[in-house]
N, C-alpha and C positions, 0 to 999 in steps of 0.2 A: 221068304221074301224079307228084305231088309227094312228096318224101321227108317222112315224119313224124319230127319231132324226138323224140329219146328223152326220156322223162320222168325228171326228177331223182329221186334216192332221198332220202327224208326220214329223218333220223337224229335221234331224240329222246333227249336226256340230261336226266333228271329225278332228283330226290332232295331231301333236306333241305338247308337253308341250310348253307353251308360244308363240304359233302361233297366238293367238288372239281370240280363240274360245269364251271365256266368254264376251269379249268386243263386238264381233260381235253379240252374243246372246242378250246382253242388247240393242244394237242399233236396231237389228231386231225387238225386242219386241216393242221399241218405234215406229218404222215404222208401224208395224201391228196394234198396239193399236190406233195409230193415224188415222188409216183407219176404226176404229170402231170394230176391231176384238178382241177376247179374246185369251190370250196367257198364257200358263204355261211353265216355264223353269225348266227342270229337269236335274241337273248336277250329273253325276255318282260320281264325287269327293265329293259332299255334302253328298251323301249316305255313301261313304267310310269313311267320317269324323265322322260318327255316332259311329264308333268303337273307344272307348277311347284309350288313349296312350297305346301301341305304334302305333296304327292306323291299318287300315284294311290290308294294304300290309305287314307290319312287323309282324302282328299277324297271317298271313297265311289266311286271310279272304277276299282277294281282289276279288276272283271270287264270293264269297257269296255276296259281295257288288254289283257286276254286276247283280246277280240274284234278289236281293232286289230292285235294281233300275229298272230292267225290270218289276217287279210286280207293282211298283209304276207307271211307264209309262203306263202299260196296264190298270191300273185303271183310270188314267186320260183320256185315249183314250176311255173310256166308258162314259165320261162326256159330257157336252154340250159346252165345249170350242171349239174354232175354230182351234187352233194350239197347239200342244205340241212340244216344242223345246228341243231336247236332246243335251247335251253337254258332251263330254268326250272322253277318249281313248277307242273307240269301234272298235278294229282292227281285232282280230282273229274271226274265224268262231264261236267259242264257246261264245265269248263275244257278237257277233251279234245275235246269237240264244237266249242268255239270255235276250237280249233286246226285241226281236221280238216274242218270243214264246207265249206270252199272248195276242197278238193283235188279234182283230176280223178280219174276212175276209173282204176284200174290203177297207182296210186302204190304203190311199195314203201315201207312204213313199218317202221322198226326202233326199238323202244323199249329203252332201256338205263337201268336204275336204278343210280345211284351213291349208295351209302349209307354211313353211319358212325353210331355211337352219339352221342347228344346230348352226352355229356361230351367227346367228341373234336371235334365240330363247334363247340361253344361255345368250347373252348380255341382253336381255329383262328380263330374270329371275334374273340375278345378280343385275340389277338396281331396282328391285322391293323388298323393304324390307319386304313386307307382305308375300312373298313366303317362303316356308319352304324347303322341300327336293329338289325341282326343282332347287334350287340355288347350290346344291352340283354338282360339275362337273362330277364326276363318275356316279352318278344317272342320271343326265340330259342326258349325252351322251349315256348311256345304254338305256334309255327310247326312245330317238330319234332313235337309231339304231333299236330298236324293231319296232317302227312305220315304218321305211324305209323297214325293212324285210317283214312286213305284208301288206304294202301299196297295192301290187297287189291283195290282197284278199278283200279289202275294196270297197264296191259298191260306186260309185260316179257319181252324175249327173253333177256336176261341181266341178272343183278343182281351188281354189283361192290361189295365192301366196301373203301372207301378207307382204312380203318384198317389193313388187312392188305396192300393192294396200292398201289404208288406210282402216281401219275397217269400217268406214262409207260407203265407196264405196262398200265393200263386202256385208254389211248388206242391203244396198239399192238394190243391184242386186238380192240378195236372196229374199227379200220382193217382188220384181217385178216378180220373177220366180214362187214363191209359191202362190202368191195372184193374179195370172193372171185370 
């Protein structure tokens, strides 16, 4: 009888723009790989960026980017990695379904919300010259309001406030929770 490969664990980091999701994902990856684990990070924004200018959102392809991202994650979840870390705005039931519909049965999914007030996230976005649309106050505030409106629909095992906790603290806590 053949050995059945273990199913990777899916770790989802979601929250508003500039809450620190990518920073936490990078530090979480360091923690887990330091423990000898293999990690893939799949950011929905990276998939959306595959649509050339004007971009997935402006081209009306934002949800298609979510579907493509879900297919990518589903494929990684069939590999031999230990963890697939998903980063992005996965708020609505439709976005959650696009992410999870291709998953095999028995997948362990952990949802973590990394949050901060809009005044904090906008100041972070403004201070980061590499950010694009998230530095626009109208876009940023609208995106943050959408997150707040949909927050009750987002599954969450733990919610972290990145105004009060450093990214390194959040990443260490998540690593301990998922790698227990």
